[in-house]
C-alpha positions as CSV (number, residue, x, y, z in Angstrom):
1,X,62.1,-10.8,25.2
2,X,63.5,-7.3,24.4
3,X,63.0,-4.7,21.7
4,X,65.5,-2.2,20.5
5,X,64.6,1.4,19.1
6,X,65.7,3.1,16.0
7,X,69.3,3.5,17.4
8,X,69.7,-0.1,18.6
9,X,69.2,0.6,22.3
10,X,66.8,-1.4,24.2
11,X,63.4,0.2,24.6
12,X,62.4,1.1,28.2
13,X,59.8,-0.9,29.7
14,X,57.1,1.7,29.4
15,X,57.2,1.2,25.8
16,X,55.7,-2.3,25.9
17,X,51.8,-2.1,26.2
18,X,50.2,-3.3,29.3
19,X,48.2,-6.6,29.3
20,X,45.1,-4.7,30.1
21,X,41.7,-6.0,28.1
22,X,40.5,-2.5,28.1
23,X,43.0,-1.2,25.9
24,X,42.4,-1.1,22.1
25,X,45.0,-1.7,19.4
26,X,46.6,1.4,17.4
27,X,46.6,0.6,13.9
28,X,49.6,1.5,11.7
29,X,49.5,4.0,9.0
30,X,51.7,4.0,6.1
31,X,54.4,7.1,6.1
32,X,56.7,8.5,3.5
33,X,59.7,6.7,4.7
34,X,62.0,4.5,3.1
35,X,60.6,1.3,1.1
36,X,59.7,-1.7,3.5
37,X,59.7,0.7,6.4
38,X,57.3,0.2,9.1
39,X,54.3,2.7,9.2
40,X,53.7,5.0,12.1
41,X,50.6,5.6,13.8
42,X,49.3,9.0,14.9
43,X,50.4,10.2,18.3
44,X,48.7,8.8,21.2
45,X,48.4,10.1,24.9
46,X,47.8,7.3,27.5
47,X,45.7,8.5,30.5
48,X,46.7,7.4,33.8
49,X,45.4,3.8,34.4
50,X,42.5,3.5,36.8
51,X,40.8,0.3,37.5
52,X,41.1,-2.6,35.3
53,X,39.4,-2.1,32.0
54,X,39.1,1.7,32.3
55,X,42.1,2.9,30.4
56,X,41.3,4.4,27.2
57,X,43.4,5.3,24.2
58,X,43.1,9.1,23.0
59,X,44.5,9.7,19.5
60,X,45.7,13.2,18.7
61,X,47.1,14.2,15.4
62,X,50.5,16.1,15.6
63,X,50.2,19.6,15.4
64,X,46.7,19.8,16.5
65,X,45.1,21.2,19.9
66,X,44.3,18.7,22.5
67,X,40.5,19.6,22.1
68,X,40.6,18.7,18.3
69,X,40.9,15.0,18.1
70,X,40.2,12.8,15.2
71,X,39.4,9.2,15.2
72,X,41.9,7.0,13.8
73,X,41.1,5.4,10.3
74,X,40.6,1.8,10.9
75,X,40.0,1.9,14.8
76,X,37.7,-0.7,15.6
77,X,35.2,0.5,18.1
78,X,33.9,-1.8,20.8
79,X,35.4,-4.8,23.0
80,X,38.6,-6.2,21.6
81,X,38.4,-9.6,20.0
82,X,41.1,-12.2,19.9
83,X,44.1,-11.4,22.2
84,X,43.8,-8.8,24.6
85,X,45.8,-6.1,22.6
86,X,44.8,-7.1,19.2
87,X,47.1,-6.8,16.2
88,X,48.4,-3.8,14.3
89,X,47.2,-3.8,10.7
90,X,50.1,-4.0,8.4
91,X,50.2,-2.2,5.2
92,X,53.0,-3.9,3.3
93,X,52.4,-5.3,-0.3
94,X,50.5,-8.7,-0.1
95,X,49.1,-8.2,3.5
96,X,45.6,-7.2,4.2
97,X,44.6,-3.5,4.0
98,X,43.6,-1.1,6.5
99,X,39.8,-1.4,7.2
100,X,38.0,1.6,5.9
101,X,36.1,3.8,8.0
102,X,32.4,3.1,7.5
103,X,31.6,6.9,6.9
104,X,34.3,7.1,4.2
105,X,33.1,3.7,2.6
106,X,29.7,5.2,2.3
107,X,31.2,8.2,0.3
108,X,32.6,5.7,-2.1
109,X,29.6,3.3,-2.6
110,X,26.7,4.9,-4.7
111,X,23.5,5.4,-2.4
112,X,20.2,5.0,-3.6
113,X,18.5,8.4,-3.9
114,X,15.2,9.2,-2.4
115,X,12.4,9.7,-4.5
116,X,12.0,13.4,-5.5
117,X,8.9,15.4,-4.1
118,X,6.4,16.2,-6.6
119,X,6.8,20.0,-5.6
120,X,10.6,19.8,-6.8
121,X,10.0,17.6,-9.8
122,X,12.0,18.6,-12.6
123,X,13.1,22.0,-11.3
124,X,15.7,24.1,-13.2
125,X,18.4,26.0,-11.0
126,X,18.3,29.6,-10.7
127,X,21.7,30.0,-12.3
128,X,20.6,28.0,-15.4
129,X,17.3,30.3,-15.4
130,X,19.3,33.4,-15.4
131,X,21.7,32.0,-18.4
132,X,18.5,30.9,-20.4
133,X,15.6,33.3,-20.2
134,X,13.5,30.7,-22.3
135,X,13.5,28.3,-19.5
136,X,10.9,30.5,-17.6
137,X,8.3,29.1,-20.1
138,X,9.1,25.4,-18.7
139,X,8.9,26.8,-15.2
140,X,5.5,28.0,-15.8
141,X,4.4,24.7,-17.3
142,X,5.7,23.1,-14.2
143,X,3.4,25.5,-11.8
144,X,0.6,24.7,-13.9
145,X,1.4,20.9,-13.6
146,X,1.3,21.2,-9.8
147,X,-2.0,22.9,-9.9
148,X,-3.4,20.3,-12.2
149,X,-2.2,17.5,-9.9
150,X,-3.8,19.2,-7.0
151,X,-7.2,19.5,-8.7
152,X,-6.8,16.0,-10.0
153,X,-5.9,14.6,-6.3
154,X,-8.8,16.6,-4.9
155,X,-11.1,15.2,-7.5
156,X,-10.1,11.7,-6.9
157,X,-10.7,12.0,-3.2
158,X,-14.3,13.4,-3.9
159,X,-14.9,10.4,-6.1
160,X,-13.7,7.9,-3.5
161,X,-16.0,9.5,-1.1
162,X,-19.0,9.4,-3.7
163,X,-18.6,5.9,-4.7
164,X,-18.9,4.7,-1.0
165,X,-22.5,6.0,-0.9
166,X,-25.2,3.9,-3.3
167,X,-25.7,5.5,-6.3
168,X,-28.8,4.3,-7.9
169,X,-31.4,5.0,-10.5
170,X,-35.0,4.3,-10.9
171,X,-36.0,2.2,-13.9
172,X,-38.8,0.2,-15.3
173,X,-38.7,-3.5,-15.2
174,X,-41.2,-4.9,-17.6
175,X,-42.4,-8.5,-16.6
176,X,-43.8,-10.7,-19.3
177,X,-45.9,-13.5,-18.1
178,X,-47.1,-16.0,-20.7
179,X,-48.3,-19.7,-20.9
180,X,-48.8,-22.4,-23.4
181,X,-51.0,-25.3,-23.7
182,X,-50.2,-28.8,-24.9
183,X,-53.5,-30.6,-25.4
184,X,-53.6,-34.5,-24.8
185,X,-53.1,-37.0,-27.5
186,X,-54.9,-40.3,-28.1
187,X,-52.8,-43.5,-28.3
188,X,-53.7,-43.9,-32.0
189,X,-52.4,-40.4,-32.9
190,X,-48.8,-41.4,-32.4
191,X,-46.8,-43.9,-34.4
192,X,-44.7,-46.3,-32.4
193,X,-44.2,-46.3,-28.7
194,X,-41.9,-44.2,-26.4
195,X,-38.5,-44.8,-27.3
196,X,-38.8,-45.9,-31.0
197,X,-38.3,-43.7,-33.9
198,X,-41.4,-41.4,-34.4
199,X,-43.0,-42.4,-31.1
200,X,-44.5,-40.0,-28.7
201,X,-43.2,-40.2,-25.2
202,X,-45.7,-41.2,-22.5
203,X,-45.8,-37.9,-20.7
204,X,-47.0,-36.1,-23.8
205,X,-50.1,-38.0,-24.0
206,X,-51.4,-36.1,-20.8
207,X,-52.5,-32.3,-21.4
208,X,-50.1,-30.0,-19.6
209,X,-49.4,-26.1,-19.5
210,X,-46.2,-24.2,-19.1
211,X,-45.9,-20.8,-17.3
212,X,-43.0,-18.5,-18.1
213,X,-42.0,-15.6,-16.2
214,X,-39.4,-13.3,-18.0
215,X,-38.5,-9.7,-18.0
216,X,-36.1,-6.7,-19.2
217,X,-35.3,-3.2,-18.5
218,X,-36.8,-0.5,-20.6
219,X,-34.6,2.0,-22.2
220,X,-31.5,0.3,-20.7
221,X,-28.5,2.0,-22.1
222,X,-25.8,0.0,-20.6
223,X,-24.3,-2.8,-23.1
224,X,-24.4,-5.7,-20.6
225,X,-27.8,-6.6,-19.6
226,X,-28.6,-7.9,-16.4
227,X,-30.2,-11.3,-15.7
228,X,-34.0,-11.3,-14.8
229,X,-33.4,-13.0,-11.7
230,X,-30.8,-10.6,-10.2
231,X,-33.7,-8.2,-9.5
232,X,-35.3,-10.6,-7.0
233,X,-34.5,-12.0,-3.6
234,X,-37.3,-14.6,-4.0
235,X,-40.0,-15.6,-6.2
236,X,-43.1,-17.7,-5.1
237,X,-46.0,-18.9,-7.5
238,X,-49.0,-20.0,-5.6
239,X,-51.3,-22.3,-7.9
240,X,-54.8,-23.1,-7.0
241,X,-54.8,-25.2,-4.1
242,X,-58.0,-27.1,-4.9
243,X,-56.6,-28.5,-8.3
244,X,-52.9,-29.3,-7.3
245,X,-53.3,-30.1,-3.5
246,X,-51.6,-28.7,-0.5
247,X,-48.3,-30.2,-1.3
248,X,-48.1,-29.6,-4.9
249,X,-49.3,-26.0,-5.3
250,X,-46.3,-23.8,-4.5
251,X,-43.3,-23.0,-6.4
252,X,-40.5,-21.3,-4.8
253,X,-37.2,-19.8,-5.8
254,X,-34.9,-18.2,-3.4
255,X,-31.6,-16.7,-3.8
256,X,-28.8,-18.5,-2.3
257,X,-24.8,-17.4,-2.2
258,X,-24.4,-20.2,-4.9
259,X,-27.2,-19.2,-7.3
260,X,-26.7,-18.8,-10.9
261,X,-28.5,-15.9,-12.5
262,X,-31.3,-16.8,-15.2
263,X,-33.3,-15.0,-17.6
264,X,-36.5,-16.2,-16.5
265,X,-38.6,-19.0,-14.6
266,X,-40.6,-21.8,-16.0
267,X,-43.4,-23.8,-14.3
268,X,-45.0,-27.1,-16.0
269,X,-47.9,-28.9,-14.6
270,X,-50.4,-31.2,-16.1
271,X,-53.8,-30.1,-16.5
272,X,-56.6,-28.9,-19.1
273,X,-58.5,-26.3,-17.1
274,X,-57.7,-22.7,-16.4
275,X,-55.6,-22.1,-13.3
276,X,-55.6,-19.2,-11.1
277,X,-51.9,-18.2,-9.8
278,X,-50.5,-15.6,-7.7
279,X,-47.1,-14.2,-8.2
280,X,-45.0,-13.1,-5.1
281,X,-41.8,-11.3,-6.1
282,X,-39.5,-9.9,-3.4
283,X,-37.2,-7.2,-4.8
284,X,-33.5,-7.5,-3.8
285,X,-32.8,-4.1,-2.5
286,X,-29.1,-3.0,-2.2
287,X,-28.6,-1.8,0.6
288,X,-31.5,-3.6,2.3
289,X,-34.8,-1.7,2.6
290,X,-37.5,-2.2,5.5
291,X,-41.2,-1.3,6.3
292,X,-41.7,0.8,9.0
293,X,-44.3,0.4,11.6
294,X,-47.6,1.9,10.5
295,X,-47.5,4.4,13.4
296,X,-44.0,5.3,12.8
297,X,-44.6,5.5,8.9
298,X,-47.5,7.9,9.5
299,X,-45.4,10.0,12.0
300,X,-42.2,10.4,9.7
301,X,-43.7,10.1,6.4
302,X,-41.7,7.2,5.3
303,X,-43.1,3.7,4.3
304,X,-40.3,1.6,3.1
305,X,-36.5,2.9,3.3
306,X,-33.0,1.9,4.1
307,X,-32.0,1.9,7.7
308,X,-29.6,5.0,7.3
309,X,-32.7,6.9,5.6
310,X,-34.9,5.8,8.6
311,X,-32.5,7.1,11.1
312,X,-32.1,10.4,9.2
313,X,-35.8,11.0,9.0
314,X,-36.1,10.2,12.8
315,X,-33.3,12.8,13.7
316,X,-34.9,15.3,11.5
317,X,-38.1,14.8,13.3
318,X,-36.5,15.3,16.6
319,X,-34.7,18.2,15.7
320,X,-37.5,19.8,14.2
321,X,-39.8,19.3,17.2
322,X,-37.1,20.2,19.7
323,X,-37.1,16.6,21.6
324,X,-33.6,16.7,22.5
325,X,-33.0,17.5,26.3
326,X,-31.4,20.8,26.6
327,X,-28.9,19.8,29.4
328,X,-28.2,16.2,28.9
329,X,-27.9,16.3,25.3
330,X,-27.7,12.3,24.7
331,X,-31.2,12.1,25.9
332,X,-34.6,12.6,24.1
333,X,-37.7,13.5,25.4
334,X,-40.5,11.7,24.1
335,X,-43.7,13.6,23.0
336,X,-47.1,11.6,23.0
337,X,-46.3,9.9,19.6
338,X,-42.9,8.8,20.6
339,X,-44.5,7.6,24.0
340,X,-47.0,5.3,22.1
341,X,-44.3,4.0,19.8
342,X,-41.3,3.4,22.2
343,X,-43.4,3.0,25.2
344,X,-41.0,5.1,27.5
345,X,-41.1,8.9,28.4
346,X,-37.3,9.6,28.1
347,X,-34.5,7.5,26.1
348,X,-30.8,7.7,25.2
349,X,-30.2,8.6,21.4
350,X,-28.0,5.5,21.6
351,X,-31.0,3.2,22.5
352,X,-32.9,4.3,19.5
353,X,-31.3,1.7,17.0
354,X,-32.0,-1.1,19.4
355,X,-35.9,0.0,19.9
356,X,-36.1,0.8,16.3
357,X,-35.3,-2.9,15.3
358,X,-38.5,-4.0,16.7
359,X,-40.3,-1.7,14.3
360,X,-38.9,-2.8,11.2
361,X,-40.3,-5.4,9.0
362,X,-39.3,-7.0,5.7
363,X,-40.8,-4.9,2.7
364,X,-44.0,-6.3,1.4
365,X,-43.7,-8.4,-2.0
366,X,-44.9,-7.6,-5.2
367,X,-48.2,-9.4,-5.7
368,X,-49.4,-10.3,-9.3
369,X,-52.7,-12.3,-9.9
370,X,-52.6,-14.0,-13.1
371,X,-54.9,-16.7,-14.7
372,X,-53.3,-19.6,-17.0
373,X,-55.6,-20.0,-19.6
374,X,-55.7,-23.5,-21.7
375,X,-58.3,-22.3,-24.1
376,X,-56.8,-22.4,-27.6
377,X,-59.2,-19.5,-28.9
378,X,-57.7,-17.4,-26.2
379,X,-55.3,-15.0,-27.9
380,X,-54.4,-13.0,-24.7
381,X,-52.0,-15.5,-23.2
382,X,-49.1,-12.9,-22.5
383,X,-49.4,-10.4,-19.8
384,X,-47.2,-7.4,-19.0
385,X,-46.7,-5.4,-15.8
386,X,-44.1,-2.8,-15.2
387,X,-42.6,-2.4,-11.8
388,X,-39.9,0.1,-10.4
389,X,-36.6,-1.1,-9.7
390,X,-33.3,0.5,-8.4
391,X,-30.3,-0.1,-10.7
392,X,-26.8,1.0,-10.3
393,X,-26.0,4.4,-11.7
394,X,-23.7,4.2,-14.9
395,X,-21.6,6.9,-13.5
396,X,-20.7,4.5,-10.6
397,X,-18.8,2.2,-13.1
398,X,-17.1,5.1,-14.7
399,X,-15.8,6.4,-11.6
400,X,-14.6,2.9,-10.5
401,X,-12.8,2.6,-13.8
402,X,-11.5,6.0,-13.4
403,X,-9.9,5.2,-9.8
404,X,-8.6,1.4,-11.2
405,X,-7.2,3.0,-14.3
406,X,-3.3,3.1,-14.2
407,X,-2.5,3.7,-18.0
408,X,-2.1,7.5,-17.6
409,X,0.2,6.9,-14.4
410,X,2.6,4.8,-16.3
411,X,2.7,7.3,-19.3
412,X,3.3,10.2,-16.8
413,X,6.1,8.2,-15.0
414,X,7.8,7.5,-18.2
415,X,7.5,11.2,-19.2
416,X,8.9,12.3,-15.7
417,X,12.0,10.0,-16.1
418,X,12.7,11.6,-19.6
419,X,12.3,15.1,-18.1
420,X,14.7,14.0,-15.1
421,X,17.2,12.9,-17.5
422,X,17.0,16.2,-19.6
423,X,17.4,18.2,-16.6
424,X,20.4,16.1,-15.3
425,X,22.3,16.6,-18.8
426,X,21.7,20.5,-18.4
427,X,23.1,20.7,-15.1
428,X,26.2,18.7,-16.2
429,X,26.4,21.0,-19.3
430,X,26.1,23.9,-16.7
431,X,28.9,22.5,-14.6
432,X,31.1,21.9,-17.8
433,X,30.4,25.5,-18.7
434,X,31.4,26.7,-15.1
435,X,34.6,24.6,-15.4
436,X,35.9,26.1,-18.6
437,X,34.7,29.6,-17.9
438,X,36.8,29.6,-14.7
439,X,39.8,28.3,-16.4
440,X,39.3,30.8,-19.1
441,X,39.2,33.8,-16.6
442,X,42.1,32.7,-14.5
443,X,44.3,29.7,-15.5
444,X,46.9,29.7,-12.8
445,X,44.4,30.0,-9.7
446,X,42.3,27.6,-11.3
447,X,44.7,25.0,-11.8
448,X,46.0,25.4,-8.2
449,X,42.5,25.1,-6.9
450,X,41.7,22.2,-9.1
451,X,45.1,20.5,-7.7
452,X,44.0,21.0,-4.3
453,X,40.6,19.5,-4.9
454,X,42.0,16.5,-6.6
455,X,44.4,16.0,-3.6
456,X,41.5,15.9,-1.2
457,X,39.4,13.5,-3.2
458,X,42.6,11.3,-3.5
459,X,42.8,11.4,0.3
460,X,39.2,10.2,0.6
461,X,39.7,7.4,-1.9
462,X,42.7,5.9,-0.5
463,X,41.9,6.5,3.0
464,X,45.0,8.4,3.8
465,X,44.5,10.8,6.7
466,X,47.4,13.1,7.9
467,X,49.7,15.9,6.9
468,X,51.9,14.7,4.2
469,X,54.1,17.8,4.3
470,X,54.9,17.0,8.2
471,X,55.0,13.3,7.7
472,X,57.8,13.3,5.2
473,X,60.4,15.2,7.6
474,X,62.7,13.0,9.8
475,X,61.7,15.1,12.9
476,X,58.1,14.0,12.7
477,X,59.2,10.3,13.6
478,X,61.5,11.5,16.7
479,X,58.8,12.5,18.8
480,X,58.0,10.5,22.2
481,X,55.2,8.4,20.7
482,X,57.3,7.1,18.1
483,X,59.1,4.5,20.3
484,X,55.8,3.6,22.0
485,X,54.4,2.7,18.6
486,X,57.4,0.6,17.7
487,X,57.1,-1.4,20.7
488,X,53.3,-1.7,20.3
489,X,53.8,-2.9,16.6
490,X,56.6,-5.5,17.7
491,X,54.5,-6.8,20.5
492,X,51.5,-7.2,18.2
493,X,53.6,-9.1,15.9
494,X,55.0,-11.3,18.6
495,X,51.4,-11.9,19.6
496,X,50.1,-12.9,16.2
497,X,53.0,-15.3,15.7
498,X,52.1,-17.0,19.0
499,X,48.8,-17.6,18.0
500,X,49.7,-19.1,14.6
501,X,52.1,-21.3,16.5
502,X,49.7,-22.4,19.0
503,X,47.1,-23.0,16.4
504,X,49.5,-25.3,14.6
505,X,50.5,-27.2,17.7
506,X,46.8,-27.8,18.5
507,X,46.1,-29.3,15.3
508,X,48.9,-31.6,15.4
509,X,48.1,-32.7,19.1
510,X,44.3,-33.5,17.8
């Protein structure tokens, strides 16, 4: 097959592209030629062919220096797909348009704006501030808002650090211990039998007593009252062993993960004699507290405390008595008291928690001795005892609510949106003012500059790249690249038709 140039003469063989898979297609661009004419690409220079796959097309815009090369719009970068040479992209009506450069496509597609930094939130431009002096008051408010935000952020961090530490207060818990007595009833005193109307159950015929253990906080300002059982880890009531035997004289309650809190405890037993009982109450300390070995307790002056407080008291004693080694700072030189307690003359500071574990015990329970009276004439059947307990500081709940509150944040965000919209409208009004002011100052230059700007925008939108002033002249198409471009275009068309024909024949054969 042979091709012909513009004058009808056959094209030289060099006009046809070489069958080299390393060569990329040159897309066609529409020029200002006659209607229906084939668009011509920019000028391209072919370097000498080296090894197979090495040649590369270098596109150069006519009239530009060799060093200033621009990539062709629609140029597909990467290995060729389809035929070795690809196909030129036509620009005739009804045919697929030229592929837009991804960079220019990003210019046309609105991109998501990143969030505005807090330091630049709602700023008014300097030019607007010069035009409107009253805007300085807004800038002063903005500066004050930044200082306020910094102060609130610092306070929030301080609250977050403070809330990690246990905030407790000592309160008085009053324990009420009372009992009631039900005397025995003769069979003739009841009408009917158990299970009948008016009858007395068989269990009520035997004398019995009931012990109640209740309590409440004194001067509790909180509206939500804590259950009595929430203050204790365990409760043991030890009755007289001679009266109730070795198997029935203990009543125990221990906290479990599934335990439901209650306002008090009740114990009911048969009997018509006064009973001596002992109540053992183990407080539920949060965080847990431990009782020190008597020797270490006398040395540190601490009887029962948390593990962190014990370690702090121990370190203060070491620091005050200069027991830390002067050369090897991780070692502690034991004095005679430490040697008796830790049974060593020298130890590492990291070994203290392990040695301290054997010197810590569970705290002593609260012991209350009480007599359950069954004498009907005894009026003192209720006893009160006050004990010290640690409760959460009400300020801790307020700090937690402050950190978890998002109501003000939502309101501030909505106000920020309104401020941003107002600033945007002010900027648009400033742009319109500059537009009209430039037109009123010099209408002729303004119109010319505006037309040039619109023409540049039109090129970006329509993806037209080139110099229309040169492309509209006939001499632009008599350059050496025009013959090669026509040959490439014709060869690409032949390859496209050949692929279509092979595809149709392949479908018919199957």
